[in-house]
C-alpha positions in Angstrom: 143.3 235.6 13.0 140.8 233.7 10.8 137.6 232.7 11.1 136.9 229.3 12.9 134.0 227.4 10.6 132.7 224.2 10.6 130.8 222.8 7.5 129.1 219.3 7.6 129.0 217.5 4.6 132.4 218.7 3.5 133.6 216.2 1.5 131.5 217.2 -1.7 129.0 219.1 -3.3 127.6 222.3 -2.0 129.4 221.5 1.4 132.8 221.3 -0.5 132.1 224.5 -2.3 131.3 226.2 0.8 134.5 225.2 2.6 136.5 226.3 -0.3 134.7 229.7 0.1 135.5 230.4 3.7 139.0 229.2 3.0 139.7 232.0 0.3 139.0 234.6 3.2 141.8 232.4 5.2 139.3 230.9 7.4 140.3 227.9 9.6 137.6 225.3 8.3 136.6 222.2 10.0 135.3 219.8 7.3 133.0 217.1 8.9 132.1 214.1 6.4 132.1 210.1 6.3 134.3 209.7 3.2 138.0 209.8 3.7 138.9 210.2 0.3 136.7 213.3 0.1 137.5 214.5 3.0 141.0 214.5 2.4 140.6 215.8 -1.2 138.6 218.9 0.4 141.3 219.3 2.9 143.9 219.8 -0.1 141.2 222.4 -1.9 140.8 224.3 1.3 144.9 224.6 1.8 145.1 225.6 -2.1 142.4 228.4 -1.4 144.2 229.8 1.7 142.6 228.4 4.7 143.4 226.1 7.3 142.1 222.3 7.2 140.6 220.0 10.0 139.2 217.1 8.3 137.2 215.2 10.7 135.7 211.7 9.9 131.8 211.7 11.4 128.6 210.4 10.8 126.5 213.4 11.9 123.2 211.1 12.6 125.3 210.2 15.5 125.2 212.9 18.3 128.2 211.7 20.3 130.7 211.9 17.3 129.2 215.3 16.5 130.0 216.7 19.9 133.4 215.0 19.8 134.1 216.8 16.8 132.7 220.0 17.9 135.5 219.3 21.0 138.0 218.7 18.5 137.5 221.5 16.5 137.7 224.2 19.6 140.8 222.6 20.9 142.7 222.5 17.8 141.4 225.5 16.1 139.8 227.9 18.5 136.3 229.0 19.4 133.6 228.2 16.6 132.6 231.3 14.9 130.2 230.0 12.0 128.5 226.6 11.8 127.2 225.3 8.4 124.7 222.4 8.1 124.9 220.9 4.7 125.2 217.2 5.4 122.4 214.7 4.0 121.3 211.6 2.1 118.2 210.3 0.6 116.4 208.2 -1.4 114.8 208.8 -5.0 111.7 206.5 -5.2 108.0 206.8 -4.7 106.9 206.4 -1.4 106.1 202.7 -1.1 109.3 201.9 -2.8 111.2 203.3 0.1 111.9 200.9 2.9 111.1 201.7 6.6 114.7 201.2 7.6 115.8 203.3 4.8 113.3 206.4 5.5 114.4 206.6 8.9 118.1 206.3 8.1 117.9 209.3 5.4 116.0 211.7 8.1 118.7 210.6 10.9 121.4 212.0 8.5 119.4 214.7 6.8 117.3 216.3 9.5 118.4 214.9 12.9 122.1 215.7 11.9 121.7 219.5 11.7 119.8 219.1 14.9 122.8 217.5 16.6 125.2 220.0 14.8 123.2 223.0 15.7 123.1 221.8 19.3 127.2 220.9 19.7 127.2 224.6 18.2 124.8 226.3 20.5 126.1 224.6 23.7 129.5 226.2 22.6 128.4 229.8 21.1 125.6 230.7 23.7 127.6 231.1 26.7 130.1 233.5 24.4 127.2 235.1 23.2 128.8 235.1 19.8 128.4 232.6 16.5 126.3 232.1 13.6 124.4 228.9 12.7 123.7 228.3 8.9 121.0 225.7 8.1 121.0 224.9 4.1 117.6 224.6 3.3 116.1 224.1 -0.2 112.6 225.2 -1.9 111.8 222.0 -1.1 111.7 223.0 2.5 108.4 224.5 1.4 107.4 222.7 -1.5 107.1 218.8 -1.6 107.5 217.1 -4.6 107.2 213.5 -6.1 110.2 210.9 -5.6 111.6 212.9 -2.7 109.2 212.2 0.2 112.6 211.6 2.5 114.2 214.7 1.6 111.2 217.1 1.6 110.2 215.7 4.8 113.3 216.7 6.2 113.6 220.0 5.0 110.5 220.6 5.7 111.1 219.5 9.6 114.4 221.6 9.7 112.4 224.8 8.6 110.0 224.1 11.4 113.3 223.8 13.7 114.8 226.8 12.4 111.9 229.0 13.0 111.1 227.5 16.5 114.9 228.0 17.4 115.1 231.5 16.2 112.3 232.5 18.0 114.2 231.0 21.3 117.4 233.1 20.8 115.3 236.7 19.9 113.2 235.7 23.5 116.8 235.2 25.3 118.1 238.3 23.6 120.8 236.5 22.3 123.5 237.6 19.8 124.0 234.3 18.3 122.3 234.2 15.0 120.8 231.3 13.0 119.8 231.8 9.5 118.8 229.3 6.5 119.7 229.6 2.9 116.7 228.2 0.7 118.9 226.8 -2.6 117.6 226.2 -6.2 118.5 222.9 -8.2 122.2 222.6 -8.2 124.8 220.3 -9.8 126.0 217.9 -7.3 127.4 214.8 -7.0 124.1 213.7 -5.0 122.3 212.4 -8.4 125.3 210.1 -8.9 125.1 208.6 -5.3 121.9 209.1 -3.8 120.2 205.5 -3.6 117.8 205.6 -6.3 115.0 203.3 -7.5 114.1 205.4 -10.6 114.5 203.5 -13.8 116.7 206.5 -15.5 119.3 208.3 -13.9 118.1 211.1 -11.6 118.7 214.8 -12.3 117.9 218.0 -10.6 114.6 220.1 -11.8 116.4 222.9 -14.5 117.1 225.6 -14.3 120.6 224.2 -12.5 123.0 226.1 -10.5 126.8 225.6 -9.7 127.7 224.7 -6.1 129.7 227.9 -6.1 126.3 230.2 -6.3 125.2 228.3 -3.5 128.7 228.6 -1.6 128.8 232.5 -2.3 125.4 232.8 -0.8 126.1 230.4 2.1 129.1 232.9 2.9 127.1 236.2 2.4 124.3 234.4 5.0 127.0 234.1 7.6 128.2 237.3 7.2 124.8 238.7 7.3 122.6 236.6 9.8 119.7 239.2 10.8 117.7 238.2 8.1 115.5 234.9 8.7 116.2 233.2 5.4 117.5 234.0 2.1 116.1 232.7 -1.3 118.8 231.8 -3.9 117.9 231.8 -7.5 114.8 232.8 -9.5 113.8 229.6 -9.4 113.6 229.2 -5.8 112.2 232.4 -5.4 109.2 231.6 -7.9 108.5 228.2 -6.6 108.0 229.8 -2.9 105.6 232.6 -4.2 103.4 230.3 -6.3 103.2 227.8 -3.6 102.0 230.4 -1.0 99.2 231.2 -3.2 98.3 228.5 -5.5 99.6 225.1 -3.8 96.8 223.0 -5.2 97.9 223.9 -8.8 101.5 223.3 -8.0 100.1 219.8 -6.7 98.7 219.0 -10.3 101.1 220.2 -12.2 104.1 218.6 -10.3 102.0 215.4 -10.7 101.8 215.5 -14.4 105.7 216.6 -14.7 107.4 215.6 -11.5 108.5 212.2 -12.6 109.8 213.0 -16.1 111.7 216.1 -15.3 113.7 214.5 -12.4 115.3 211.8 -14.9 117.2 211.9 -17.8 117.7 209.4 -20.6 120.6 207.3 -19.1 120.2 204.2 -17.4 120.2 204.4 -13.6 123.6 203.7 -12.3 124.2 204.6 -8.9 126.6 204.4 -6.3 124.2 204.5 -3.0 125.7 206.6 -0.2 122.9 205.9 2.4 124.5 203.5 4.5 127.9 204.4 3.8 130.0 206.7 2.0 130.3 206.8 -1.6 134.1 208.3 -1.7 135.0 205.4 0.3 135.5 203.6 -3.0 138.8 205.8 -3.4 136.9 208.1 -5.8 137.2 212.0 -5.0 133.1 213.3 -6.5 134.6 217.2 -6.1 131.9 219.8 -5.4 130.6 219.4 -9.1 128.1 216.9 -10.5 127.3 215.6 -13.9 125.6 218.6 -15.5 128.2 221.1 -15.7 127.3 221.8 -19.4 123.4 222.8 -18.2 124.6 224.8 -15.0 124.6 228.5 -14.6 127.4 229.9 -12.5 125.9 233.1 -11.3 122.3 234.0 -10.0 120.8 237.5 -10.9 118.3 236.8 -8.2 120.8 236.7 -5.4 122.7 239.7 -6.5 119.4 241.6 -6.4 118.8 240.0 -2.9 122.0 241.5 -1.5 121.6 245.0 -3.0 118.1 245.2 -2.2 119.1 248.8 -0.7 120.6 250.2 -4.1 117.9 248.8 -6.2 115.2 250.2 -4.0 117.3 253.8 -4.3 117.4 253.4 -8.0 113.9 252.6 -8.1 112.8 255.6 -6.3 114.8 257.6 -8.5 113.4 256.3 -11.5 109.7 256.7 -10.1 110.6 260.3 -9.2 111.9 261.2 -12.5 109.0 259.7 -14.2 106.7 261.6 -11.9 108.8 264.9 -12.6 108.3 264.6 -16.3 105.0 263.6 -16.0 103.9 266.7 -14.4 106.0 268.9 -16.4 104.1 267.3 -19.4 100.7 268.1 -17.9 
């Protein structure tokens, strides 16, 4: 019997790649998203990868519909083992160019969608004392950047929510685990469908990684959820470390560079998905965005993170040999 996995935002991007990664292990994967076109295409990908798909159209900002989706998953696939919160929407714009209704809508999807998904999962997992919830975060969960106040605010909220919930589960001595995966810039369709008021087409801040890098890290985190969070990519690690020790310096640096680095030289032509799914236009966006040629398919930092014991042992061995020869020379 394969794992039963729920992935929100599964119709495209990181969610789509994550669903396929679990499917390769024979998992039964519930795909939650709004867009019917993307959902059906994602279901085909899961089948081709060796998994069993269950596509469920749902807007994660609707708590009742998320709860109903969880009921459907357990009825049709069985008890949920892993729940992965990925779904989000946002607005690329200076803060004052974002309407209050837009800020509210994006926050309801990107933050409260995680809250509702976590609640649906936890109410089923906790009585069984079994299960894992993976929250997909970002370096921007710690470090805000210009033009993304909606997204950064939501990711900061998710971080605080995650920390609080984890403490409660530790207090209860629960065997349900929660972990968070902090991602770098990823080549996903969001840069072609997030509502943008920028003069040029938005882009992820380089260096950019392929969504499969994120998906592999998410699957690993689900298998090893005792760690409170995972950092994916050297840029994520560098950003979080720099922000810890020199946040003011980063403020000034991003104030100078953050506008230009988040825009291409192309005109801004977006299929905004804030109020409705972009893939309802009979277009399947897939997992990848428009930046394949500039994106890396591997993260050496994540490999090192997974093999900390091996690296530590190797470092200790090198140190011991160095000391041995140093003493011999003396």
